[in-house]
N, C-alpha and C positions, 0 to 999 in steps of 0.2 A: 542607509535607507535608499539612497539614489541608486546604488549598485544593485540592490535587491529588486527595485522596480525595473531597471533596465534589463536585467537577466530574465525577469518574468515576462516582459514585453517581447523579448526575442524568442524564448523557448515555448511560452504558452501557445502561440499560434501554430508552431510546428507540431506540438503535442496534439492539439485539436485536429490538425489536418490529417495526421496519421490515424487518429481515432475515427474520423468521419469520412474522409475522401480517399485516402490511400488504400490499396488492396490489403486484404487481411494478412498477407505474408509480412508486410511492413510492420503491422501491429505486433505480430509474433516476434519479429526481430527486435523491435523496441522493448517489448516486455522481457525478452530474454536478456537484453543488455542491462535493463534496470535491475532485474533479478540477480544477475551475476555481480554487478557492482554493489548492490545492497547487501548481498551475502558476504562479500569481501569486507565491506565496512563494518558489518555486524561482528565478524570474527576478529577484526582488528580492535574494535571497541571493547570486546569482552576478553581481550588479551590471550587469544588462542595462539600457540606457538607457530611461527612461520616455517620452521625448518623441516616439518614432517610431511609436506605436500598436502596438508589438509585444506589449505586455501584453494588450491587448484581443483581438487576433487569436488569441493563444495560449490565453487563457481561454475564448474562444468555441469553439475547436476541442476543448478539453478537456471542455467541457460537452456538445457534440453527440455525441461518440463513444459515451458510455454510453447515450444516448437511442436511438441507432441499434441498439444491441444489444437493447434492450427491444423495439423494433419488429420484431426478427427479421432485420435487415439489417446485422448487426454487421460482417462482413467487408467488404461493399461500402461501408458508411459510413466505416470506418477508412481504407480506401484513398482514398476521395474526399476526406475531410477532410484527411488527411495531404498529399495532392497539392495541394489548394487552399491549405493553410497554407504549404507549401514554395514554391509559385508566388508567393503574395502577399509572403512574406518576402524572397524573392530579387528580386522586382520593386521592393520598397522599398529593398533594399540597392543595386541598380543605379541607381535614381533619385537616391539620396543620396550615391553614391560621389564622393569628392573634395570634400565639403562638411564643415562642422564637425559635422554630425549623421550622419556616415557610420556604417554598421552594420558591426560587426566580424564576421568569419566565425565565430568561436567562439560569438557570441551567436545566430547563425542556428541552429547545432547545438543550443544550449541550448533555444531555443524549440521546435524540432522534438521534442526529448526530452520537454519539459514538456507540449506541446500534443497529442502523439500517443502516446508510449510510456506515460507515467504513466496517462492515462485508459484506454488500451487494457488495461493490466494490471489496473487496478481493476475494469474491466468484467467480469472473470472472475467476480466475485460475482454479477452479473446472469445470466451463463451458467449458473453452478452452480444458481441458484434455478430456472431454466427447465427443468432436467432432471427426469426422473422421480425421485421422492424428493428433489426439490430443496430442500425445507425442512430436510432433514438434511444435504445436501451443502454448502449455503451457509454453514453454521457451521464447516466444517472449517478454513478459513484463519483464522477468528477464534479458534478454540480454539488453533491452532498459534501464532499471533502473540502473543496475550496471555498464555497460560500459559508460553510460552517466556520472555517478558519477566519475568514474576513469578518463575519458577524460577531464572533467571539472577541476579536481584537477591538473592534469599535465599541461594542457594548462594554467591554472591560475598561477602555480608556475614558469613555464619557459617563458611564453609569456605575462602574465598579466601586463598591464600598466594602463588601464582605470578602476580604482576601484571606489567603492562607487556609482555605478549606482542605487542601492537601499539600503536604510538604514536597511532593514531587514537583509541583509548579507553584511555589508559594506566592508569586506575584499575580497569578490568575485569580479572578474573583468568581463568586457564585453568579453574579450578574452576567459575567462574560460567558460562562458555560451555558446559562439559560438563553442568552442572546444568540449564541452560536446555534443552538438547536432550533430556536424560532426562525433564525435567518435561513437555515437550511431548509426548513419546512416551507417558508415563504417563497424562496427561489425555486424550490421544486414545483410549486404550483405555477409560478411564472413560466418555468420550463414546459410544464404540461400545456399551458396555454399556447406557447410557441409551437409545440409539436402539433397541436390541434389545428392552429391557424395556418401554419406553413406546410405541415406534412399531410394535412387532410385526414388525420386519424381521429377516431372518437376516443377521447381520454376520460378515464374515470378519476375525477379529481379527489374524491375521498381516499382512493388508493395512493394517489400521488402524495397526498398529505402524510399518509402512513409511511411511504418511502422516505419522505423528508425527516419525519420525527425519529424513526428508527435508525435510518442511515446516518443522520447527524450525531445522534447520541453515540453510536458505535464509532464514528469517525473521531469524536473527542476521546473516547476510550482508547483508540489506537494511538493517538498522539500522546496521551498520558502513559500508556504502556511502554512505548519505546523511550519516553523521557525517563521513566523509572529505571530502565537499564542504564541509561547514560549517567544518572545520579549515582547508582550503585558502583559504577566503575570510574566515576570522577571525570567524565568526558563531557565537554561542552557541546560539540557537534560530532556527528558520525564521520564527517569528512569535509573537504574544502572544494569539491568538484564544482559546485554551483555557487559562485561568489554571492554573498549576502543571504544565501539559503542554507549553507552547510553542504552536507553530502546528499547522495541520492536517497538514502534512507530517511534523512531529515525531511525531505520533500514528500516522500510517498508513504510515510508511516501510517497516516490515517487511511490512505487508500488500501493498504494491506488488510484493514478491517472492513472498510466500507464496500469494496468490490465484491467479496463473496457474500456479504450480507444482502446487498441489492440483488445479486444473482439468485439467491434463495427466495427473496420476496417476489421477484419477477416470475420465477418458476411456479411458485405457489399461487400468486395473485397478480397476474399481468394487468397493468394499468391501461395499455392500448395495444 
């Protein structure tokens, strides 16, 4: 627990500084790095073979997509990179078919998910920062993801009675899930108040509450979704890169769901 806290105290301020104060290129570099590492961890957890170059192709794709969003060609880059990755993977699979190094069809799908979907969804952070009032918007998925996690933990510890509602995380309780969503909603309103007081913007608090409810529910779904994959493959953590937290994917699993969700909500119904 102490190691987990120390790592969080060191990395959280750096992460927030890149989101808020550093130029957009630094955010693109950070998201590219997170996406590449997360894709590597995902392929390793799902037991994709190392020897066919699939890890390199997938990690490269995951790194390029966020950079394309920073350059203002996000949609074009995502299509081009996904097409190139798909073509190269299938070319590799066709060439190796019938040999001992044959590529399984499910591994092709895993690589496409890790190399295209994960970085595309994380790139929502870059898109949020690029908007008007982007320094305020880019923190929305962060507030949702991390306060939901904290609220779910404490609600589960102090109030949790109905456990085992899903075998994916049998130790988590219904009270924990509800507490996480309510916590995310509450902190989103607090964040809205800070934006209004410190940023001088007019904030629509009912919309902020909607951000909190939907974003927190989706963040919890993201956490459960990637936990499901770990359970199916018998993996405790996706990696050991972040002591006390596991791998990059362990830390950003809920963000992969929350960031694109908040981007959609902001585009449809901006709160400030």
